[in-house]
C-alpha positions in Angstrom: 151.4 -21.6 -25.7 151.0 -24.3 -23.1 148.4 -26.9 -24.0 145.0 -26.8 -22.3 144.9 -29.8 -20.0 141.7 -31.8 -19.8 140.2 -29.9 -16.8 136.6 -29.2 -15.9 135.1 -25.8 -16.3 136.5 -23.4 -13.8 133.7 -22.1 -11.6 134.1 -18.9 -9.7 133.3 -18.8 -6.0 132.1 -15.2 -6.2 130.3 -13.6 -9.1 129.0 -10.1 -10.1 125.9 -10.8 -12.2 125.9 -7.1 -13.2 128.6 -4.5 -13.0 129.1 -3.1 -9.5 127.0 -5.8 -7.9 128.0 -6.1 -4.2 129.4 -9.5 -3.1 128.3 -10.9 0.3 131.3 -12.5 2.1 130.3 -13.3 5.7 127.3 -13.0 8.0 126.9 -13.9 11.7 128.4 -12.8 14.9 131.2 -10.1 14.8 133.2 -8.5 17.6 134.7 -5.1 17.3 137.5 -3.8 19.6 138.6 -0.2 20.0 140.8 0.7 22.9 139.2 -0.7 26.1 135.8 -1.3 24.4 134.8 -4.7 22.9 131.3 -5.3 21.7 129.6 -8.0 19.8 126.7 -8.2 17.4 125.2 -9.9 14.3 126.4 -8.2 11.1 127.5 -8.6 7.6 130.8 -8.2 5.6 130.3 -7.3 2.0 132.6 -6.4 -0.9 131.3 -3.1 -2.4 132.8 -1.2 -5.3 131.9 2.5 -5.0 134.9 4.5 -6.3 137.2 1.5 -5.3 136.5 -2.0 -4.0 136.2 -2.2 -0.2 135.3 -4.8 2.4 132.4 -3.0 4.2 131.0 -4.3 7.5 127.7 -3.4 9.1 126.7 -4.3 12.7 123.2 -2.8 13.5 123.4 -3.5 17.2 126.4 -4.0 19.5 126.3 -5.4 23.0 127.3 -4.0 25.4 126.6 -0.4 24.6 129.8 1.6 25.2 132.1 4.3 23.9 132.8 3.6 20.3 133.9 6.3 17.9 135.0 6.8 14.3 138.5 5.6 13.8 140.7 2.5 13.8 139.4 -0.7 15.4 139.8 -4.5 15.1 137.0 -6.5 13.6 136.7 -10.2 14.2 134.4 -12.8 12.7 133.7 -15.1 15.6 132.7 -18.3 13.8 136.0 -18.4 11.9 138.1 -16.4 14.4 139.3 -14.3 11.4 140.2 -10.7 12.1 141.2 -7.6 10.3 142.2 -4.0 10.9 139.1 -1.8 10.4 138.1 1.8 10.0 134.9 2.6 11.8 133.2 5.4 9.8 129.8 5.6 11.4 128.4 4.8 14.9 124.8 5.2 15.7 122.6 5.0 18.8 119.1 4.0 17.9 116.5 6.7 18.4 119.4 9.0 19.5 119.4 7.8 23.1 122.8 7.4 24.7 121.8 4.2 26.6 120.1 2.5 23.6 121.5 0.1 21.0 124.8 1.0 19.5 125.5 0.1 15.8 128.6 0.5 13.7 129.7 0.4 10.1 132.9 0.9 8.2 135.5 -1.0 6.1 138.5 -3.1 6.5 141.8 -1.3 5.8 143.5 -4.5 4.7 142.4 -8.0 3.9 140.8 -10.6 6.2 141.9 -14.2 6.1 139.5 -17.1 7.0 140.9 -20.5 8.0 144.3 -21.9 9.1 147.4 -21.7 6.9 147.4 -25.2 5.5 149.4 -26.1 2.3 147.1 -25.9 -0.7 146.8 -27.9 -3.9 145.5 -24.9 -5.8 144.0 -21.5 -5.2 141.0 -20.0 -7.0 141.1 -16.3 -7.7 138.8 -13.7 -9.3 140.0 -11.3 -11.9 138.3 -7.9 -12.3 137.8 -6.0 -15.6 140.0 -8.2 -17.8 139.9 -8.4 -21.6 137.1 -10.5 -23.1 139.5 -12.6 -25.2 138.7 -15.5 -27.4 141.3 -18.2 -27.7 141.5 -19.5 -31.3 140.6 -23.2 -31.7 143.4 -25.6 -32.8 142.9 -28.1 -35.6 142.0 -30.7 -34.6 140.1 -29.3 -31.5 140.3 -31.4 -28.4 136.8 -32.1 -26.8 137.8 -30.3 -23.6 139.0 -27.2 -25.4 137.2 -24.0 -24.5 137.8 -20.7 -26.3 137.4 -18.6 -23.1 140.1 -20.6 -21.2 143.8 -19.9 -21.2 146.6 -21.8 -19.5 150.1 -20.4 -19.1 153.1 -21.3 -17.0 156.2 -19.8 -15.5 158.8 -20.5 -12.8 157.0 -23.8 -11.8 153.5 -22.2 -11.6 150.5 -22.9 -13.8 147.8 -20.3 -14.2 144.4 -21.2 -15.6 142.1 -18.3 -16.6 138.5 -18.7 -17.8 135.8 -16.2 -18.5 132.7 -16.2 -16.3 129.3 -17.2 -17.7 127.7 -14.4 -19.8 130.9 -12.5 -19.9 129.8 -10.9 -23.2 126.8 -9.4 -21.4 128.9 -8.1 -18.6 131.4 -6.5 -21.0 128.6 -4.9 -23.0 127.3 -3.3 -19.8 130.8 -2.2 -18.8 131.3 -0.7 -22.2 128.1 1.2 -21.8 128.4 2.5 -18.3 131.9 1.6 -16.9 132.2 0.2 -13.4 133.6 -3.1 -12.1 132.9 -6.8 -12.6 134.5 -10.1 -12.0 135.1 -11.1 -15.6 137.2 -14.2 -15.1 137.9 -16.9 -12.6 141.4 -18.3 -12.3 143.4 -21.1 -10.7 147.0 -21.2 -9.7 148.8 -24.5 -8.9 152.3 -25.9 -9.1 153.2 -27.6 -12.3 154.6 -30.6 -10.5 151.5 -31.0 -8.5 153.1 -30.2 -5.1 151.3 -28.3 -2.4 152.3 -24.8 -1.3 151.9 -22.5 1.7 149.7 -19.4 1.7 152.8 -17.1 1.7 153.9 -18.4 -1.7 150.4 -17.9 -3.1 150.3 -14.4 -1.8 153.7 -13.7 -3.4 152.5 -15.0 -6.7 149.3 -12.9 -6.6 151.4 -9.8 -5.9 153.2 -10.6 -9.2 150.0 -11.3 -11.0 148.6 -7.9 -10.0 151.4 -6.2 -12.0 151.4 -8.7 -14.8 147.6 -8.5 -15.5 147.8 -4.7 -15.2 150.6 -4.5 -17.7 148.5 -6.8 -20.1 145.3 -4.8 -19.6 146.8 -1.3 -19.7 145.1 -0.3 -16.4 145.0 -1.6 -12.8 143.5 -5.1 -13.1 143.7 -7.1 -9.9 143.0 -10.7 -8.9 141.1 -10.7 -5.7 139.2 -13.0 -3.2 141.5 -16.1 -3.0 140.1 -19.5 -2.1 142.5 -22.3 -1.3 141.6 -26.0 -1.6 143.3 -29.3 -1.2 143.5 -32.1 -3.8 140.0 -33.3 -3.3 138.5 -29.8 -3.4 138.0 -29.2 0.3 138.3 -25.5 1.2 141.3 -24.7 3.4 141.4 -20.9 3.7 140.2 -17.7 2.1 142.1 -14.5 1.7 139.6 -11.7 1.1 142.2 -9.4 -0.5 141.0 -6.4 -2.6 143.3 -4.1 -4.5 143.0 -0.9 -6.4 141.3 -1.4 -9.8 140.6 1.0 -12.7 136.9 1.4 -13.7 136.3 -0.1 -17.1 137.5 2.2 -19.8 138.8 2.2 -23.3 142.6 2.3 -23.4 145.4 1.6 -25.9 147.3 -1.6 -25.2 149.9 -3.8 -26.7 147.7 -6.9 -26.0 146.7 -8.5 -29.3 143.5 -10.3 -30.2 145.2 -13.7 -29.8 145.7 -14.1 -26.1 148.2 -17.0 -26.5 151.0 -14.4 -26.1 150.5 -14.6 -22.4 152.3 -18.0 -22.5 155.4 -16.3 -23.9 155.3 -13.1 -21.8 154.5 -14.6 -18.4 157.6 -16.9 -17.9 160.0 -14.0 -18.6 158.0 -11.6 -16.4 158.0 -14.0 -13.5 161.7 -14.9 -13.9 162.6 -11.2 -13.6 160.1 -10.7 -10.8 161.7 -13.3 -8.7 165.0 -11.3 -8.7 164.5 -8.8 -5.8 166.4 -6.0 -7.7 164.3 -6.5 -10.8 161.1 -6.8 -8.8 161.7 -3.3 -7.4 162.3 -1.9 -10.9 159.2 -3.6 -12.3 156.9 -2.4 -9.5 157.9 1.2 -10.2 158.1 1.0 -14.0 154.8 -0.8 -14.4 153.1 1.6 -12.0 154.3 4.5 -14.1 153.5 2.6 -17.3 149.9 2.1 -16.2 149.4 5.7 -14.9 150.9 6.9 -18.2 148.5 4.8 -20.2 145.6 6.3 -18.2 147.0 9.8 -18.8 147.4 10.5 -15.1 147.9 14.3 -14.7 146.5 14.9 -18.2 148.8 14.5 -21.3 151.5 16.6 -19.7 151.6 14.5 -16.5 151.6 11.3 -18.6 154.7 12.5 -20.6 156.6 13.1 -17.3 155.7 9.7 -15.9 156.6 8.0 -19.2 160.0 9.5 -19.2 160.5 8.6 -15.6 159.8 5.0 -16.4 162.2 5.0 -19.4 164.9 6.7 -17.3 164.5 4.1 -14.5 164.9 1.3 -17.1 167.8 3.0 -18.7 169.6 3.3 -15.4 169.1 -0.3 -14.2 169.6 -2.0 -17.6 172.6 0.0 -18.7 174.4 0.3 -15.4 173.5 -2.8 -13.4 172.1 -5.4 -15.7 174.2 -5.1 -18.8 177.1 -2.9 -17.5 177.1 -0.6 -20.6 177.6 2.6 -18.5 179.2 3.4 -15.2 177.2 4.7 -12.3 178.6 8.2 -12.8 176.8 8.5 -16.2 173.5 9.0 -14.2 174.9 11.3 -11.6 174.5 15.1 -11.8 177.4 16.5 -13.7 178.2 13.1 -15.2 178.5 14.6 -18.6 175.7 12.6 -20.3 172.3 14.1 -21.2 169.0 12.4 -20.6 168.5 12.2 -24.3 171.8 10.4 -24.8 170.9 7.9 -22.1 167.6 7.1 -23.8 169.4 6.7 -27.1 171.7 4.1 -25.6 168.7 2.3 -24.0 166.7 2.2 -27.3 169.8 1.1 -29.2 170.5 -1.6 -26.7 167.1 -3.1 -27.6 167.5 -2.6 -31.4 164.8 0.1 -31.6 164.8 3.0 -34.1 165.7 6.5 -32.9 163.7 8.5 -35.4 160.3 9.9 -34.7 159.0 8.2 -37.8 156.4 9.3 -40.4 152.9 10.5 -39.8 150.5 7.6 -39.2 146.8 7.4 -38.3 147.8 7.9 -34.7 151.0 10.1 -35.0 149.9 13.3 -36.8 152.0 16.2 -35.7 155.3 15.4 -34.0 157.2 14.1 -37.0 157.0 17.5 -38.8 157.8 19.4 -35.6 160.8 17.1 -34.9 162.1 17.4 -38.5 161.9 21.2 -38.3 164.1 21.2 -35.1 166.3 18.3 -36.1 165.2 16.1 -33.2 165.3 12.4 -32.9 162.7 10.6 -30.7 164.8 10.8 -27.5 165.4 14.5 -27.9 161.8 15.1 -28.7 160.7 13.3 -25.5 163.2 15.0 -23.3 162.6 18.5 -24.7 158.8 18.2 -24.2 159.3 16.8 -20.7 161.7 19.6 -19.8 159.3 22.3 -21.0 156.6 20.8 -18.7 158.6 20.4 -15.5 160.6 23.6 -15.7 158.0 26.4 -15.7 160.2 29.4 -16.5 159.2 32.0 -19.1 161.4 30.5 -21.8 160.0 27.0 -21.4 156.4 28.3 -21.1 156.8 29.9 -24.5 158.4 26.8 -26.0 155.6 24.6 -24.7 153.0 26.9 -26.3 154.8 26.2 -29.6 154.3 22.5 -29.1 150.6 21.9 -29.8 148.4 19.4 -28.0 148.6 16.9 -30.9 152.4 16.9 -30.7 152.3 16.2 -27.0 149.8 13.4 -27.6 152.2 12.0 -30.2 155.1 12.1 -27.7 152.9 10.3 -25.2 152.1 7.5 -27.7 155.7 7.2 -28.9 157.1 7.0 -25.3 154.5 4.3 -24.4 155.5 2.4 -27.5 159.1 2.3 -26.4 157.9 1.1 -23.0 155.7 -1.6 -24.6 158.5 -3.0 -26.7 161.3 -2.8 -24.1 159.2 -4.5 -21.5 158.1 -7.2 -23.9 161.7 -7.8 -25.0 162.8 -8.0 -21.4 160.1 -10.6 -20.8 161.3 -12.6 -23.9 158.3 -12.0 -26.1 159.0 -11.9 -29.8 155.6 -12.7 -31.2 152.7 -10.5 -32.1 151.7 -7.3 -30.4 149.6 -4.2 -31.2 151.8 -1.3 -32.4 150.2 1.7 -30.7 152.1 4.0 -33.1 150.5 2.7 -36.3 147.6 0.4 -35.7 144.6 1.4 -37.8 141.9 -1.0 -36.5 141.2 -3.3 -33.6 142.9 -6.6 -34.0 145.7 -5.4 -36.3 149.0 -6.9 -35.1 152.6 -7.2 -36.1 155.7 -8.9 -34.7 157.7 -7.2 -31.9 160.6 -5.4 -33.6 
């Protein structure tokens, strides 16, 4: 793990004192343009959470009164000359009179950027619904060490992550009622201290979205970026919001010791900076997260999990390591899906058997043994029964009880966990979702 440099506490620019608390972003004079109409008025721009985070604007009165309707528009904050594409959802004439004040509200469909694109020394970001980790203290412990701060590096970038004040209270409330909260503030900077343009920061935050989501096990974005120069003067803000999963309990490979991020992140970012690998990681981590959330119930999750494994098998075996020709993945290529998965798992030194019953795997081992399946065959057979709804497969699926399907979901995700961790170069501790008996139990990546 990278050492913690002697830095002051990392203070967030925006906070959520309670879950789902709205975040005021801007007030003052706004202009809204739709077709030939342009009106101005005093209003507000606020981040609200609802079912997903949105940048909501509200302008009670627009001048001049004109023809404005629900639909696309351009919203501009006049003091900063920042603008964004907006969706007007409601227009209202006061007292119902056509010639009276006109008001409008809606939300931005993309981000809004405040300030000129000047090279930044560092950028502050805000992380939503991340793990409430505790970083073990070294011995001896430096005076600046803080158990809720992490520092990790990769590809010339340094990322500092620190929990907000009263994070335990926030997480307690999230555990009780779900919702959304900024749990951590973060900072990105170049390891060599050089400045960088906004485009490079945005590329890094795109990577961090997938990285933090892989770590968390659900969609976990960094949002609301604030760029500063070396003396702390604000240069620009990018009010980006991204899809996030409401707080929920999920299985994850992430161990209680968060120092593993220092070994996972460099390998992740190295692959991400390869355009071909980036395309693969975007798709595979998307399916991984949705699988972990049981999108489409357990049956849909099994399908998504095998899709992710097949995509990895294709790219790793054909293009990255040149184990198979392209024809092996073409229709009529003579190689079954189960055989391709066997080659993928073998390439990473992983066992092919379903394994014994554990506290989490309770039914599939006996079913697989009775049918002489290994793990690849079990995953493929269950998936085929789900996606090919003929009478024969419907009958077969009824013979595979829900516990066996749940076992297949866990085993498939375990393969994804380990393969991705190995691709990222992590050989340390992780949580084995197939066999962990209690929170905090870890073992070495096989």
